C-alpha positions in Angstrom: -18.7 -16.9 0.9 -15.3 -18.3 1.4 -14.5 -20.3 4.5 -11.8 -19.2 7.0 -8.2 -20.3 6.2 -6.6 -21.5 9.5 -7.4 -20.3 13.0 -6.1 -17.5 15.3 -3.1 -19.6 16.3 -2.4 -21.1 12.8 0.9 -20.6 11.0 0.4 -19.4 7.5 3.6 -19.7 5.4 1.9 -18.0 2.5 1.7 -14.6 4.3 3.9 -11.8 3.1 4.1 -8.5 4.9 4.7 -5.4 2.8 6.0 -2.3 4.5 4.7 0.8 2.6 5.9 3.5 5.0 8.1 5.3 2.5 5.6 5.1 -0.3 2.2 5.8 1.3 3.9 7.8 4.1 5.7 9.8 1.5 2.4 11.3 0.4 2.3 13.1 3.7 5.7 14.8 3.5 6.4 14.9 -0.3 8.8 12.0 0.2 11.4 14.1 2.1 12.8 11.4 4.3 16.4 11.6 5.4 18.8 8.8 4.4 19.2 8.0 8.1 15.4 7.5 8.4 15.3 5.3 5.3 18.4 3.2 6.3 17.1 2.7 9.8 13.7 1.6 8.5 15.4 -0.8 6.1 17.4 -2.3 9.0 14.3 -2.4 11.3 12.4 -4.3 8.6 15.2 -6.8 8.2 15.3 -7.4 11.9 11.5 -7.6 12.1 11.3 -10.3 9.4 9.2 -8.1 7.1 9.1 -9.6 3.6 9.0 -6.5 1.3 9.9 -2.9 1.7 8.3 -0.4 -0.7 10.7 2.5 -1.2 8.3 4.8 -3.0 7.2 5.6 -6.6 8.9 5.3 -10.0 7.5 8.6 -11.0 8.6 10.3 -14.2 10.9 13.3 -13.9 9.4 14.6 -17.0 5.9 14.7 -15.4 6.9 15.7 -11.9 9.3 18.5 -10.9 12.1 16.7 -9.1 13.0 19.9 -7.1 9.6 19.7 -5.4 9.8 16.2 -4.1 12.1 14.0 -2.1 14.0 11.3 -4.1 11.6 8.5 -3.0 9.0 10.0 -5.4 11.3 8.8 -8.2 13.2 5.8 -6.6 16.2 5.9 -8.9 18.1 2.6 -8.7 21.3 4.3 -7.6 19.5 6.0 -4.7 18.1 2.7 -3.5 21.4 1.0 -3.9 23.0 3.7 -1.7 20.8 2.4 1.1 20.7 -1.3 0.5 23.8 -2.1 -1.4 23.1 -5.4 -3.2 20.6 -6.4 -0.5 22.1 -9.9 -0.4 20.9 -12.5 2.1 18.7 -10.2 4.1 15.4 -12.0 3.5 13.9 -8.6 2.6 12.8 -7.8 -1.0 12.6 -4.3 -2.4 9.5 -3.0 -4.2 8.5 0.3 -5.9 5.1 1.5 -7.1 4.5 2.7 -10.7 1.3 4.6 -11.4 -0.3 4.2 -14.8 0.3 7.4 -16.8 2.8 8.8 -14.3 5.8 6.5 -15.1 8.1 6.3 -18.0 8.4 2.6 -17.4 10.3 1.7 -20.6 13.1 4.0 -19.7 13.1 4.3 -15.9 12.5 0.6 -15.1 15.6 -1.2 -16.1 16.1 -5.0 -16.3 16.0 -6.7 -12.9 19.5 -8.1 -13.4 20.8 -4.5 -13.2 18.6 -3.3 -10.4 18.3 -3.8 -6.6 14.5 -3.8 -7.0 12.7 -7.1 -6.8 9.0 -6.2 -7.4 7.2 -3.6 -9.4 3.7 -2.7 -8.1 1.4 -1.2 -10.8 -1.3 1.1 -9.6 -4.3 1.5 -11.8 -8.0 2.5 -12.0 -10.5 0.2 -13.7 -10.6 2.5 -16.8 -6.8 2.2 -17.3 -6.4 -1.5 -17.0 -5.2 -2.0 -20.6 -2.3 0.4 -19.9 -1.7 -1.4 -16.6 -1.4 -4.8 -18.4 1.2 -3.2 -20.8 3.2 -2.2 -17.7 2.8 -5.6 -16.0 4.1 -7.4 -19.1 7.0 -5.0 -19.5 8.1 -5.5 -15.8 7.5 -9.3 -16.0 9.7 -9.5 -19.2 12.4 -7.6 -17.4 12.5 -10.2 -14.6 10.5 -8.6 -11.8 7.7 -9.9 -9.5 4.6 -7.8 -10.1 1.4 -6.8 -8.4 -1.5 -4.8 -9.6 -3.3 -2.5 -7.2 -6.8 -1.5 -8.4 -7.6 1.8 -6.8 -11.0 3.2 -5.7 -12.8 -0.1 -6.1 -15.5 1.1 -3.6 -16.7 3.3 -6.5 -16.8 0.5 -9.1 -19.9 -1.6 -9.8 -19.7 -5.3 -9.3 -19.9 -6.3 -13.0 -17.1 -3.9 -14.0 -14.9 -5.2 -11.1 -15.5 -8.8 -12.0 -14.6 -8.2 -15.6 -11.5 -6.2 -14.6 -10.3 -9.0 -12.3 -10.8 -11.6 -15.0 -8.8 -9.6 -17.5 -6.0 -9.0 -15.0 -6.0 -12.7 -14.1 -5.1 -13.5 -17.7 -1.9 -11.3 -17.5 1.5 -12.2 -16.1 0.8 -10.4 -12.8 1.7 -12.4 -9.6 -0.6 -10.6 -7.1 -3.9 -8.8 -7.4 -4.5 -6.3 -4.6 -7.8 -5.2 -3.1 -7.3 -1.5 -2.3 -9.8 0.3 0.0 -8.6 3.7 -1.2 -11.2 5.7 0.7 -11.3 3.6 3.8 -15.0 3.1 3.1 -15.4 -0.7 3.6 -16.4 -2.6 6.7 -15.1 -6.1 7.5 -18.2 -7.8 6.2 -17.8 -6.1 2.8 -14.1 -6.9 2.7 -14.9 -10.6 3.2 -17.4 -10.5 0.3 -15.2 -8.6 -2.1 -11.9 -10.3 -1.1 -13.7 -13.6 -1.8 -14.3 -12.5 -5.3 -10.6 -11.5 -5.8 -9.5 -14.8 -4.4 -11.8 -16.9 -6.5 -10.6 -15.3 -9.7 -6.9 -15.0 -8.7 -6.5 -18.5 -7.5 -8.1 -20.0 -10.6 -5.3 -18.3 -12.5 -2.6 -19.3 -10.1 -2.3 -15.8 -8.6 -2.2 -14.5 -5.1 -4.4 -11.8 -3.6 -3.4 -8.9 -1.3 -5.0 -6.2 0.7 -4.2 -2.5 1.1 -6.4 -0.8 3.7 -6.9 2.8 4.7 -7.9 3.9 8.2 -10.6 6.5 7.7 -13.0 4.6 9.9 -10.3 3.0 12.1 -10.8 -0.3 10.3 -7.6 -0.7 8.4 -6.3 -3.4 10.8 -9.6 -5.1 11.1 -10.2 -5.2 7.4 -6.6 -6.5 6.8 -7.0 -9.4 9.2 -10.5 -10.1 7.8 -9.0 -10.5 4.3 -6.1 -12.6 5.5 -8.4 -15.0 7.4 -10.1 -16.0 4.1 -6.9 -16.4 2.1 -5.4 -13.0 1.1 -1.7 -13.5 1.7 0.0 -10.2 0.7 -0.6 -7.7 3.5 0.3 -4.0 3.3 1.1 -1.9 6.4 3.0 1.2 7.5 4.9 1.9 10.7 2.6 3.9 13.0 0.0 3.8 10.2 1.8 6.6 8.4 0.1 7.4 5.1 -2.1 9.8 3.2 -4.8 11.3 5.3 -6.0 8.8 7.9 -3.1 6.4 7.1 -3.0 2.7 6.9 -2.9 -0.6 8.8 -0.3 -0.3 11.6 2.7 -2.5 11.1 2.9 -2.8 14.9 -0.7 -4.2 15.1 -0.2 -6.6 12.2 3.1 -8.1 13.3 1.7 -8.6 16.8 -1.3 -10.5 15.3 0.6 -12.8 13.0 1.5 -16.2 14.5 4.8 -16.6 12.5 8.0 -16.8 14.6 9.9 -15.1 11.8 8.2 -11.7 12.7 9.6 -9.7 15.5 7.8 -6.6 16.9 10.7 -5.2 18.9 12.7 -3.7 16.1 9.6 -1.8 14.8 8.9 -0.5 18.3 12.4 0.7 18.6 12.1 2.5 15.2 8.9 4.1 16.3 10.6 5.5 19.4 13.7 6.7 17.6 12.2 8.0 14.4 8.4 8.1 14.2 7.9 10.0 17.4 10.4 12.7 16.4 8.8 12.9 12.9 5.4 13.6 14.4 6.9 16.1 16.8 8.4 17.9 13.9 4.9 18.7 12.6 4.2 15.9 10.1 0.5 15.1 10.4 -1.4 11.9 9.5 -3.8 9.6 11.2 -7.5 9.2 12.1 -9.6 12.3 12.6 -13.3 13.1 12.3 -13.1 14.6 8.8 -11.5 11.3 7.5 -14.2 9.3 9.3 -16.8 11.3 7.4 -15.2 10.8 4.0 -15.0 7.1 4.8 -18.6 6.9 5.8 -19.7 8.6 2.5 -17.1 6.8 0.3 -15.6 10.1 -0.7 -12.0 10.9 -1.7 -10.1 12.1 1.4 -8.8 15.3 -0.3 -11.6 17.4 1.1 -10.8 16.0 4.6 -7.2 16.8 4.2 -8.1 20.4 3.3 -10.5 20.6 6.3 -7.7 19.5 8.7 -5.2 21.9 7.2 -7.6 24.7 7.6 -8.1 23.6 11.3 -11.8 23.4 10.9 -13.8 21.9 13.7 -17.3 22.6 12.3 -17.7 18.9 11.7 -21.5 18.9 11.2 -21.3 21.6 8.5 -18.4 19.7 6.9 -20.5 16.5 6.9 -23.4 18.3 5.2 -21.0 19.8 2.6 -19.7 16.3 1.8 -23.2 14.8 1.8 -24.4 17.4 -0.7 -21.4 16.8 -3.0 -21.5 13.0 -2.8 -25.3 12.7 -3.4 
């Protein structure tokens, strides 16, 4: 097991905070954010010292009907530029996520020299890693920073995960992310699995990151557990906004980090001015008992999302339904 890196009051210059509010949060409202919301979040992130802002997905318009989603499902370069301009001298980098099999990356991801985007984040499952590597190398050749986010690793056996990490470490990717897709892990497990990521990534000169979900109210705990042993790229969302139970709260993470570059006040102002009205409008996310149950059973949260939409409160019955399906 890896030793702790630093102490509670240490300054870690390797830490990078990634705001995923538009991308993971967009899964809640089909990416229908107003330009005012997006621009205000961009400005808040700059003032807060956040390192990266993920605008959404680079989804293919030939696969997804553009009339059924907001524009941050597709993250066209001109739409991002309308918000950030050239994004010069802000200290904030722009990222987007590209899912294996859902992105026409050769056409829709243009050279970095022509784009306001700095980083392409490739999302993959273990069985699609060859396709992910093709996307990584394409983005790298076009001048982008890259990450690879391996989803649903709580369902992957240890040998397959180790082999996958070793293959990815041989690619041009910059950061390899541990993703707790189902919010199933506890801090002790995160420490063990993140140690494996770090060992393989660091041997290849790569960084490791953590993207946690809050099904068991452990997203923040799991994030700081991973960072204490060396993970340096940390995903979060304002007010935890994200699919289902949501993610690690930006507010919690910035308050925890002992880096004077981070400032919590702009984020709190954004919560007051934008997140509270968004919730009041009926947009729903965050911890609830059905998400707890899917997290405990390491199950996809889709069934919990349906349970909540149907306003079910027969939690014991729902638990037994899940239990029967999982086992």
